[in-house]
N, C-alpha and C positions, 0 to 999 in steps of 0.2 A: 866900522862894523857896528851893527846895532847890539846893545847889551842883551836884549831878549833872545836874539838869534844865537849869540855866543853861549848863553845858558842852555838853550836847547841842544846845541852841538855837544856841550859837555855832558849832558844827560844821556845822549845816545852814543857816546864814545865807548868803544870796547876796551880801550887801553886805560881808562880811568877806573882805578880799583874801587873807588867809592860807588860808582854807578853799578859795578858788578855786584858788590855787596848789597846794595839797595835792591837790585833785581832779585837776588837770592832771597832776601828777607821778605819781599812782597810775594814771591811765588814759591815759598818753601813747601807748601802742601802739594802743589803740582809736581815739583821736583821729587819729593818724597814718594809720591804715587808712581812716578816713572821708574824710580829705582826699585820700588816694591814689585812692579810688574816684571822687571827684568829678573829679579830673584825668583819669583813664582814660576816664570817660564823655565829657568835653569833647573829648579827642583823638580818640576814635572817631567822634564826631559831626562833627568838623572833617574827618577823613579821608573820611567818607561824603559830605560836601558836595563835596569835591574830586573824588571818584569820579563823582558825579552830573554835575558840570560837564564832566568829560572825556568821559564816555560819552554825553552828550546832544548833543554836537557832530555835525553831519552828516558823513558820510564823503565824502572827495574822490576816492576811487578809483572810476572808472566801473564799473558792473556790480555793485557791492556795496551800493549805496545802498538804503535801506529807506524806506518811507513813500509818501505820495501822489505825490511827484515821480517816483518810479521808473516808475509806470504811464504817466504822461504822456510820459516819455522813450522808453519802449518803443513807444508809438503813433506818435511822431514818426519813429522809426527805420524802422518798418514802412511808413509813408507815403513816406519818402524812397526805400526800396527799390522800391516800386511805381512811382514816378515815373521812376526810372532805366531800368526795363525798357521 
C-alpha cells in the first residue's frame, strides 16, 4: 500500500479521534453557528407558545369580549331593558 494513500485514509477516518478533533478545530465557527441557530429556533418557538397562551385567554373587560358569548350577553341586556320599561 502506498504511504500517501494510507495518510489520506487516516485523515478521512471517522474513528480516528485526532481527525475528529482537527475537523472541529477547523470548522468551529460553522458548528457554533449551527448550534446558535438551533437555540434561536427553540427560543422563538417558546416565546410564540407563551404569546398564544396569553392572547387565547378571554377578556374580562365587559364590552370588549369576542366570540359566541358576546352575542348571548347582548341579547340578555336587550331583554332586561325591555322588561324594565
